[in-house]
C-alpha positions, 0 to 999 in steps of 0.5 A: 924862934925868937921874933924880936931877935928876928926883927933886930936882924932884919932891921940891922940889914935893912939900915945897911947902905945900899949897893953903890957900885956897878951891878955885877952878874948874880946867880940869884938863887944861890943855895945849897940845893944848887950847889954840888959838892963832894969830899968837902970841894964845891964842884958845880953850881946849877940852876941859873934861872934867876941869873940877873944883874945886881947887888952882889949881896944877893949870892952872899945868902949861901953863907948862912944857908949852906956854910957853918960859922967858921966856914962862913969867916973864910968865905968872907974872907976870901971874897973881901967882902965889905961889912955892909954887903955882908950886912945886906947878905945876912938880910937876903939870907934872912928874908929868904928863909922866913918866907921858905918855912911857912911856903914849904912847911907841909911840902918840902922838909929839906927846905924848911930844915935848910931855911931853920938853919939859915935863920939860927946862923943869921941869928948867931952871928946877929947877936 
């Protein structure tokens, strides 16, 4: 991984203005392992153990850890996400992924693969 690109993507995320709207309900752990899908359709969201209120950018991390670029564009358009929230969401995805890679490196290869995918998606969109 290109450390300079990672830092630049992180810097861009933290420079986005903080959420100033009312807190919204968040799943808090919206990632591929908590989504049930089949035949190209989402059928269920599970594991609401991190349910809380806050910045909607938190739940956007799934855009980078589960979706490819064309699907991410459709997702963003459907949600009508403003650029600052999108940038913070990209930061959430990056922060989660870079923490998960070393934590799960020797115990959960599926999680590491998903996290590496998220990093690659963040970097491809950021650059």
